[in-house]
C-alpha positions in Angstrom: 55.4 -20.6 48.5 57.2 -23.9 49.0 60.0 -24.7 46.5 59.0 -28.4 46.6 55.5 -29.8 46.9 54.5 -31.1 50.3 52.9 -34.5 50.5 50.3 -33.7 53.2 50.4 -37.3 54.4 48.2 -38.4 57.2 50.2 -41.0 59.1 47.6 -42.3 61.4 47.2 -46.1 61.7 44.0 -46.1 59.7 45.2 -44.4 56.5 49.0 -44.4 56.5 49.5 -47.7 54.7 47.2 -46.7 51.8 49.1 -43.4 51.5 52.6 -45.0 51.5 52.7 -48.4 49.9 52.8 -48.6 46.1 51.8 -44.9 45.9 53.8 -42.5 43.7 55.8 -39.8 45.4 54.6 -36.2 45.0 58.1 -34.9 44.7 59.4 -37.6 42.3 56.3 -39.3 40.6 58.5 -41.9 38.9 59.2 -43.3 42.4 56.9 -45.1 44.7 56.9 -44.0 48.3 57.3 -47.6 49.5 58.1 -50.5 47.2 57.4 -53.7 49.0 60.5 -55.9 49.1 62.9 -53.1 48.0 64.0 -50.4 50.4 66.6 -48.9 48.0 63.8 -48.2 45.4 61.5 -46.8 48.0 61.5 -43.0 47.9 60.6 -42.7 51.6 63.6 -44.8 52.5 65.8 -42.6 50.2 64.4 -39.5 52.0 65.1 -41.0 55.4 68.7 -41.9 54.5 69.4 -38.7 52.6 70.3 -40.7 49.5 71.4 -39.1 46.2 68.6 -37.9 44.0 66.0 -36.8 46.6 64.1 -33.6 46.2 64.2 -31.1 49.0 65.5 -31.8 52.5 65.9 -35.3 54.0 63.3 -36.6 56.4 62.3 -36.1 59.1 62.1 -32.4 58.4 63.1 -30.2 61.3 63.7 -33.2 63.6 66.6 -35.5 64.5 67.4 -38.2 62.0 66.4 -41.7 62.7 68.9 -43.9 64.5 70.6 -46.8 62.6 68.4 -49.2 64.5 65.2 -47.4 63.4 66.4 -47.3 59.8 67.2 -51.0 59.9 63.7 -51.7 61.3 62.1 -49.7 58.5 64.3 -51.4 55.9 63.4 -54.8 57.3 59.7 -54.0 57.1 60.0 -53.1 53.5 62.2 -56.2 52.7 59.5 -58.3 54.3 57.0 -57.0 51.7 55.8 -54.0 53.7 53.0 -56.0 55.4 49.9 -54.0 56.6 50.2 -55.0 60.2 
């Protein structure tokens, strides 16, 4: 049994956007996974940056952390309104 619920996300290009943007987190339902225009309120960004208040381990789980350049790109995408492109 897992101590924290898994999200079971399918991150393929056809469904990822619908599962991430403006969707409540399974682990912290008061937070949206991605809040367009606001990376610091986006739970996925918090998980990627190991921010205070996350539940469970930071992401990616069992993999190297994202580089500062990768985190910046993700943050910029969110800041731009998280466009579905």
